[in-house]
C-alpha positions in Angstrom: 2.2 -25.8 11.2 1.0 -24.1 14.3 3.2 -21.7 16.1 2.9 -20.5 19.7 2.8 -16.6 19.9 1.8 -14.1 22.5 -0.9 -11.5 22.8 0.5 -8.3 24.2 -1.4 -6.2 26.7 0.4 -2.9 27.0 0.9 -0.6 29.9 3.1 2.5 29.8 6.2 2.7 32.0 9.4 4.6 32.1 12.4 3.4 30.1 14.7 4.1 27.2 15.6 0.9 25.3 14.9 0.6 21.6 12.9 -2.3 20.2 13.4 -3.7 16.7 11.7 -1.3 14.5 11.7 -2.8 11.0 13.2 -5.1 8.5 16.0 -2.8 7.4 18.6 -0.6 8.8 16.9 2.5 7.3 13.6 1.5 9.1 15.5 1.0 12.4 17.2 4.4 12.1 13.9 6.1 11.3 12.4 4.5 14.4 15.3 5.6 16.6 15.0 9.1 15.3 11.3 9.0 16.1 12.0 8.0 19.7 14.6 10.7 20.0 12.2 13.3 18.6 9.1 12.3 20.6 10.5 10.9 23.9 12.0 7.6 25.2 9.1 6.1 27.1 9.2 2.3 26.9 6.6 -0.3 27.7 6.1 -3.2 30.1 4.5 -6.1 28.3 2.3 -8.7 30.0 2.0 -11.9 28.0 -0.9 -14.3 27.4 -0.7 -17.2 25.0 -2.8 -17.9 21.9 -2.3 -19.9 18.7 -1.8 -18.7 15.1 -1.0 -20.2 11.7 2.1 -19.0 9.8 0.6 -18.4 6.3 1.0 -15.1 4.5 -1.1 -12.1 5.4 -4.0 -12.9 3.0 -4.0 -16.6 3.9 -4.0 -15.9 7.6 -6.8 -13.3 7.2 -8.9 -15.8 5.3 -8.5 -18.5 7.9 -9.5 -16.1 10.7 -12.9 -15.7 9.1 -13.4 -12.2 10.4 -11.9 -10.2 7.6 -14.2 -11.0 4.6 -14.9 -7.3 3.8 -11.2 -6.4 4.1 -10.2 -9.2 1.7 -13.0 -8.3 -0.8 -11.8 -4.7 -0.7 -8.2 -5.7 -1.2 -9.2 -7.9 -4.2 -11.2 -5.0 -5.7 -8.4 -2.5 -5.1 -5.7 -4.8 -6.7 -3.9 -5.2 -3.4 -4.6 -8.8 -2.5 -1.7 -10.2 -4.5 0.9 -7.7 -3.2 0.0 -8.7 0.3 0.8 -12.3 -0.5 4.3 -11.4 -1.6 7.5 -11.4 0.4 6.9 -8.0 2.1 7.3 -7.7 5.0 4.2 -5.7 5.9 2.5 -4.6 9.0 -1.3 -4.6 8.5 -3.7 -2.8 10.8 -6.7 -4.9 9.9 -10.3 -3.8 10.5 -12.8 -6.5 11.2 -16.0 -7.1 9.3 -17.8 -5.4 12.2 -15.5 -2.3 11.7 -16.5 -2.0 8.1 -20.1 -2.6 8.9 -19.9 0.4 11.3 -19.2 2.8 8.4 -22.1 4.9 7.1 -24.7 2.9 5.2 -23.7 2.4 1.6 -20.0 3.3 2.1 -18.5 -0.1 1.5 -20.8 -0.8 -1.5 -19.7 2.5 -3.0 -16.0 2.0 -2.5 -16.2 -1.5 -4.1 -17.4 0.0 -7.4 -14.8 0.0 -10.2 -14.9 3.8 -10.5 -13.8 4.2 -6.9 -10.8 1.8 -7.1 -8.2 4.6 -6.5 -10.0 5.9 -3.4 -10.4 2.3 -2.1 -6.8 1.6 -2.7 -5.8 4.7 -0.9 -7.8 3.8 2.2 -6.4 0.3 2.3 -2.8 1.4 1.8 -3.3 3.7 4.8 -3.8 0.5 6.9 -0.4 -1.0 5.8 3.1 0.0 6.9 6.2 -1.5 5.1 8.4 -3.6 7.4 7.4 -5.5 10.6 6.3 -3.4 13.6 5.4 -5.6 16.5 3.1 -4.4 19.3 6.0 -3.5 21.5 7.5 -1.3 18.8 4.1 0.4 18.0 3.8 1.5 21.6 7.2 3.2 21.4 6.5 5.3 18.4 4.3 8.4 17.8 3.4 7.0 14.4 4.6 5.3 11.2 4.4 6.1 7.5 1.9 4.0 5.6 2.1 2.6 2.1 -0.1 5.6 1.1 2.6 8.0 2.3 0.4 9.5 5.0 1.6 8.9 8.5 -0.6 6.9 10.9 -0.5 8.3 14.5 0.0 5.9 17.4 -0.9 6.5 21.0 -1.1 4.5 24.3 -4.0 5.3 26.6 -4.3 3.3 29.8 -4.5 -0.3 28.6 -5.4 0.6 25.0 -3.2 1.2 21.9 -4.7 3.6 19.5 -3.9 3.6 15.8 -5.4 6.7 14.3 -9.1 6.7 15.5 -9.1 2.9 16.0 -8.0 0.7 18.9 -5.9 -2.5 18.6 -8.1 -5.3 19.8 -5.7 -8.2 19.0 -2.0 -7.6 18.4 0.9 -9.6 16.9 -0.7 -12.1 14.6 2.5 -13.3 13.0 2.4 -14.2 9.3 5.1 -15.5 6.9 5.4 -12.1 5.3 4.6 -9.7 8.2 2.3 -9.1 11.1 -1.4 -8.3 11.5 -2.8 -6.1 14.3 -6.6 -6.3 14.5 -8.3 -2.9 14.9 -11.9 -2.0 15.8 -12.5 0.8 13.2 -11.6 1.6 9.6 -9.1 4.5 9.7 -9.4 7.0 6.9 -6.6 9.1 5.3 -7.3 12.7 4.5 -8.3 13.5 1.0 -7.6 17.3 1.4 -4.5 18.8 -0.1 -2.1 21.1 1.7 -4.0 24.3 1.0 -7.3 22.8 2.1 -5.8 21.3 5.3 -4.2 24.7 6.1 -7.5 26.5 5.4 -9.5 24.1 7.6 -7.0 24.6 10.5 -7.9 28.3 10.7 -4.5 29.5 11.8 -2.7 29.9 8.5 -4.6 32.8 7.0 -1.5 34.9 6.4 0.4 32.0 5.0 -2.4 31.3 2.5 -2.7 34.9 1.6 1.0 35.1 1.0 1.0 31.9 -1.1 -1.8 33.5 -3.2 0.1 36.7 -3.7 3.3 34.8 -4.6 1.6 32.5 -7.1 2.3 29.4 -5.2 -1.3 28.1 -4.5 -1.1 25.7 -7.5 2.0 24.1 -6.0 0.2 23.6 -2.6 -2.8 22.0 -4.4 -0.9 20.0 -6.9 0.1 16.3 -6.8 3.3 17.0 -4.8 4.3 15.5 -2.5 5.6 18.5 -0.5 6.6 19.1 3.0 5.7 22.5 4.4 7.1 24.0 7.5 4.1 26.3 8.1 4.3 29.4 10.2 1.1 30.3 12.1 -0.7 33.7 11.9 1.0 34.6 15.2 4.4 33.8 13.6 3.8 36.2 10.8 2.4 38.8 13.3 5.7 38.6 15.2 7.6 40.0 12.2 8.6 43.7 12.4 5.6 46.0 11.8 4.7 46.5 8.2 6.8 43.5 6.9 3.9 41.4 5.8 2.1 44.3 4.2 5.2 45.2 2.3 5.8 41.6 1.1 2.3 41.3 -0.2 2.8 44.2 -2.6 3.0 43.1 -6.3 6.5 44.6 -6.7 7.8 42.2 -4.0 6.3 39.0 -5.4 9.6 37.4 -6.2 11.0 38.1 -2.7 7.9 36.8 -1.1 8.0 33.7 -3.3 11.6 33.1 -2.2 10.7 33.3 1.5 7.8 30.9 1.1 9.8 28.4 -1.0 12.3 28.4 1.9 9.5 26.8 4.0 8.9 24.0 1.5 10.9 20.8 1.0 10.2 18.4 -2.0 8.8 15.0 -1.0 6.9 13.9 2.1 9.3 14.1 5.1 8.1 13.0 8.5 9.4 14.7 11.7 11.4 11.6 12.5 13.0 11.6 9.0 13.7 15.3 9.3 15.4 14.9 12.7 17.6 12.2 11.2 18.5 14.2 8.1 19.7 17.2 10.1 19.2 19.4 7.0 16.9 19.6 4.0 17.1 21.4 0.7 14.1 23.7 0.1 12.3 24.7 -3.1 14.3 27.9 -3.2 17.5 26.0 -3.5 18.9 26.8 0.0 19.0 24.3 2.9 17.4 24.6 6.3 19.1 23.3 9.4 17.1 20.8 11.4 18.0 19.8 15.0 16.6 18.9 18.4 17.2 21.3 21.3 15.7 20.8 24.8 13.7 17.9 23.4 12.0 20.1 20.7 12.5 19.7 17.0 13.7 23.0 15.4 14.0 24.2 11.8 16.5 27.1 11.4 15.8 27.8 15.1 12.0 27.9 14.8 10.3 25.5 17.1 8.1 22.8 15.5 5.0 23.0 17.6 3.0 20.3 15.7 4.3 17.6 13.5 3.1 15.3 10.8 -0.2 16.9 9.8 -1.3 14.8 6.9 -2.4 16.1 3.5 -3.2 14.1 0.4 -0.2 15.7 -1.4 2.2 16.0 1.5 2.7 16.9 5.1 2.6 20.0 7.2 4.9 20.7 10.3 3.7 23.8 12.2 6.4 26.2 13.3 6.3 29.2 15.6 8.1 31.8 13.5 8.8 32.7 10.0 12.3 31.5 8.8 14.2 33.6 6.4 16.7 32.6 3.7 20.0 34.3 3.5 
């Protein structure tokens, strides 16, 4: 059976309406929280007709003829069968040309049995649970993938970016979800929280404090954890001598309590945090989360950068050190 669908060419315009965001009430609430947290720009959609077939995601990809590498990778990673199930799923599908653009030997290496876990992680980063049509994608700052890491979305002129890729054909509707074709393979980070923080170059005091408090193993372990990470400037804004005092061995437990107050178990996106309004930290106390003047705040500290992916969690950057009672 052939079904008439539309290709969506997106241009940014002002507005505030919500689109359908997912297959469940929870997904819809997360979407609405995300729009609240990141603005209420909407989109004007210009439609152009094309034809598709309503098989499942794998069947539709096979019939298209331009996803042979993706399908081979899904088979090798053990993900082909799940993508034929009820779902629904949103798949950002790289073309064969996108895989061919990877460095020489990359695909061949990933298809080896010993690299199955890494391959599965990459493919899961291309899949979001629920159905996100193109209109919804353009209203969000990102979405949480099956891997757990968040995929950033952006609208630039007439292009919709998904991570480092552009959507070149949206809204291929399948019986168990939707495919958006992208022009590059997007790669999740393989660095843990400590490695991501070190690479950023602005968390030296936080990392030194984590070392002194004996918490580095937690930041490099399996997690997942959510870290509200104060910058070096945030620590420098504390009263003179505070950091030096906390770093002394006799103050290890106090330092650990402060740092644990910045960490929440699990991987919590900014949208989820905004919707929760509070979160229990590793030290047992809860932080208050709200939005003031359009800015997400944690115990009054401004979140100046959200959803920094790590392999074992997520970092939200804050502008001051928050202190437990």
